Backbone as CSV, one residue per row, in Angstrom:
resi,resn,N_x,N_y,N_z,CA_x,CA_y,CA_z,C_x,C_y,C_z
1,UNK,163.329,65.305,106.869,164.612,65.127,107.515,164.449,65.463,108.985
2,UNK,164.727,64.514,109.819,164.589,64.735,111.251,165.958,64.890,111.886
3,UNK,165.981,65.763,112.869,167.236,65.998,113.574,167.398,64.966,114.678
4,UNK,168.612,64.599,114.906,168.896,63.661,115.991,169.061,64.405,117.307
5,UNK,169.147,65.718,117.211,169.315,66.524,118.408,167.933,66.815,118.997
6,UNK,167.645,66.326,120.208,166.321,66.544,120.796,166.018,68.020,121.077
7,UNK,167.031,68.813,121.328,166.816,70.233,121.604,166.269,70.928,120.360
8,UNK,166.824,70.592,119.205,166.354,71.203,117.952,164.945,70.718,117.640
9,UNK,164.672,69.451,117.847,163.339,68.905,117.600,162.311,69.579,118.516
10,UNK,162.685,69.777,119.782,161.780,70.462,120.708,161.552,71.911,120.284
11,UNK,162.618,72.562,119.825,162.499,73.957,119.373,161.569,74.048,118.160
12,UNK,161.698,73.124,117.228,160.838,73.112,116.044,159.386,72.882,116.461
13,UNK,159.166,71.951,117.385,157.802,71.710,117.878,157.231,72.970,118.530
14,UNK,158.069,73.671,119.306,157.650,74.896,119.970,157.263,75.962,118.936
15,UNK,158.083,76.129,117.912,157.804,77.125,116.866,156.522,76.757,116.111
16,UNK,156.357,75.482,115.771,155.135,75.053,115.075,153.898,75.290,115.946
17,UNK,154.010,74.999,117.221,152.896,75.232,118.135,152.565,76.719,118.246
18,UNK,153.611,77.551,118.315,153.402,78.992,118.406,152.738,79.523,117.137
19,UNK,153.189,79.019,115.984,152.592,79.467,114.717,151.111,79.094,114.672
20,UNK,150.784,77.903,115.123,149.384,77.486,115.157,148.566,78.340,116.120
21,UNK,149.166,78.658,117.251,148.481,79.494,118.245,148.224,80.884,117.684
22,UNK,149.233,81.478,117.031,149.054,82.816,116.452,148.009,82.808,115.343
23,UNK,147.992,81.765,114.552,146.980,81.660,113.498,145.581,81.576,114.122
24,UNK,145.444,80.801,115.185,144.159,80.694,115.879,143.743,82.015,116.497
25,UNK,144.704,82.738,117.053,144.405,84.045,117.638,143.924,85.012,116.566
26,UNK,144.540,84.946,115.397,144.118,85.810,114.288,142.694,85.509,113.858
27,UNK,142.372,84.212,113.756,141.004,83.822,113.383,140.004,84.295,114.435
28,UNK,140.357,84.121,115.694,139.463,84.564,116.769,139.269,86.076,116.732
29,UNK,140.326,86.815,116.474,140.222,88.281,116.413,139.311,88.700,115.268
30,UNK,139.450,88.067,114.104,138.588,88.392,112.959,137.129,88.094,113.271
31,UNK,136.869,86.932,113.858,135.498,86.561,114.190,134.911,87.504,115.239
32,UNK,135.723,87.881,116.202,135.262,88.808,117.240,134.922,90.165,116.627
33,UNK,135.765,90.640,115.721,135.500,91.924,115.063,134.225,91.839,114.224
34,UNK,134.050,90.753,113.504,132.833,90.576,112.702,131.591,90.583,113.590
35,UNK,131.681,89.908,114.723,130.537,89.841,115.634,130.206,91.223,116.192
36,UNK,131.246,92.004,116.535,131.007,93.359,117.043,130.347,94.237,115.984
37,UNK,130.769,94.100,114.733,130.151,94.878,113.655,128.702,94.454,113.471
38,UNK,128.444,93.157,113.506,127.059,92.669,113.381,126.181,93.235,114.498
39,UNK,126.696,93.240,115.717,125.926,93.774,116.843,125.675,95.263,116.677
40,UNK,126.696,96.002,116.227,126.547,97.440,116.042,125.542,97.738,114.937
41,UNK,125.576,96.965,113.875,124.670,97.185,112.749,123.265,96.702,113.064
42,UNK,123.113,95.844,114.048,121.795,95.314,114.399,120.846,96.386,114.896
43,UNK,121.369,97.452,115.476,120.521,98.515,115.988,120.055,99.491,114.929
44,UNK,120.602,99.367,113.731,120.246,100.292,112.660,119.127,99.689,111.829
45,UNK,118.115,100.502,111.573,116.998,100.038,110.757,117.270,100.352,109.291
46,UNK,117.332,99.347,108.489,117.507,99.510,107.054,116.192,99.209,106.362
47,UNK,115.979,99.852,105.219,114.780,99.563,104.430,115.213,98.845,103.164
48,UNK,114.291,98.071,102.636,114.601,97.371,101.394,114.537,98.353,100.237
49,UNK,115.116,97.986,99.140,115.104,98.836,97.954,113.669,99.058,97.485
50,UNK,112.855,98.028,97.580,111.453,98.131,97.165,110.714,99.163,98.016
51,UNK,110.923,99.132,99.332,110.280,100.109,100.213,110.754,101.524,99.892
52,UNK,112.051,101.669,99.655,112.607,102.984,99.332,111.995,103.521,98.050
53,UNK,111.939,102.672,97.017,111.370,103.112,95.739,109.899,103.472,95.875
54,UNK,109.163,102.733,96.704,107.745,103.026,96.923,107.564,104.392,97.574
55,UNK,108.335,104.669,98.613,108.229,105.957,99.300,108.694,107.090,98.389
56,UNK,109.709,106.830,97.597,110.199,107.842,96.648,109.106,108.192,95.642
57,UNK,108.398,107.186,95.139,107.304,107.421,94.190,106.164,108.184,94.866
58,UNK,105.869,107.850,96.119,104.817,108.568,96.850,105.190,110.036,97.027
59,UNK,106.446,110.306,97.331,106.894,111.685,97.513,106.810,112.456,96.197
60,UNK,107.190,111.825,95.096,107.108,112.483,93.790,105.657,112.797,93.448
61,UNK,104.757,111.873,93.722,103.336,112.094,93.452,102.811,113.243,94.314
62,UNK,103.211,113.286,95.578,102.777,114.359,96.471,103.297,115.712,95.990
63,UNK,104.546,115.754,95.508,105.090,117.009,94.963,104.295,117.460,93.747
64,UNK,103.970,116.517,92.873,103.190,116.857,91.673,101.812,117.391,92.057
65,UNK,101.159,116.724,92.997,99.838,117.173,93.444,99.929,118.548,94.105
66,UNK,100.974,118.763,94.884,101.177,120.052,95.535,101.365,121.157,94.498
67,UNK,102.130,120.880,93.469,102.354,121.865,92.402,101.043,122.174,91.679
68,UNK,100.243,121.155,91.408,98.959,121.367,90.737,98.024,122.201,91.610
69,UNK,97.988,121.915,92.910,97.145,122.694,93.820,97.633,124.136,93.918
70,UNK,98.903,124.317,93.915,99.476,125.671,93.965,99.033,126.481,92.751
71,UNK,99.059,125.857,91.574,98.635,126.545,90.351,97.146,126.871,90.401
72,UNK,96.339,125.939,90.934,94.896,126.196,91.055,94.631,127.360,92.001
73,UNK,95.344,127.394,93.116,95.163,128.496,94.068,95.548,129.818,93.431
74,UNK,96.662,129.816,92.707,97.103,131.044,92.039,96.063,131.503,91.015
75,UNK,95.465,130.567,90.293,94.445,130.921,89.299,93.203,131.478,89.988
76,UNK,92.772,130.869,91.081,91.615,131.362,91.814,91.867,132.748,92.410
77,UNK,93.071,132.933,92.925,93.415,134.260,93.479,93.452,135.325,92.384
78,UNK,93.901,134.922,91.197,93.949,135.870,90.074,92.543,136.264,89.657
79,UNK,91.615,135.323,89.724,90.215,135.615,89.376,89.584,136.573,90.366
80,UNK,89.939,136.449,91.647,89.347,137.288,92.674,89.785,138.750,92.553
81,UNK,90.881,139.012,92.009,91.403,140.380,91.938,90.783,141.140,90.858
């Protein structure tokens, strides 16, 4: 249904244009925020799960070896006394 009044038609066009502009501004703001987060996160070094698990296993092995060496030292010290 179209209005015969040009003032109302112009007002509707203005409102539709404003709504489109606000929607575009919202999209631009979201994209800008996403880009800023990407840039901020780019400076952080992340490791893969595989790398993390590998280092975790190495640390566990080192702890076990350290405990075994500690027991050997204690046994040797006990013998010396």
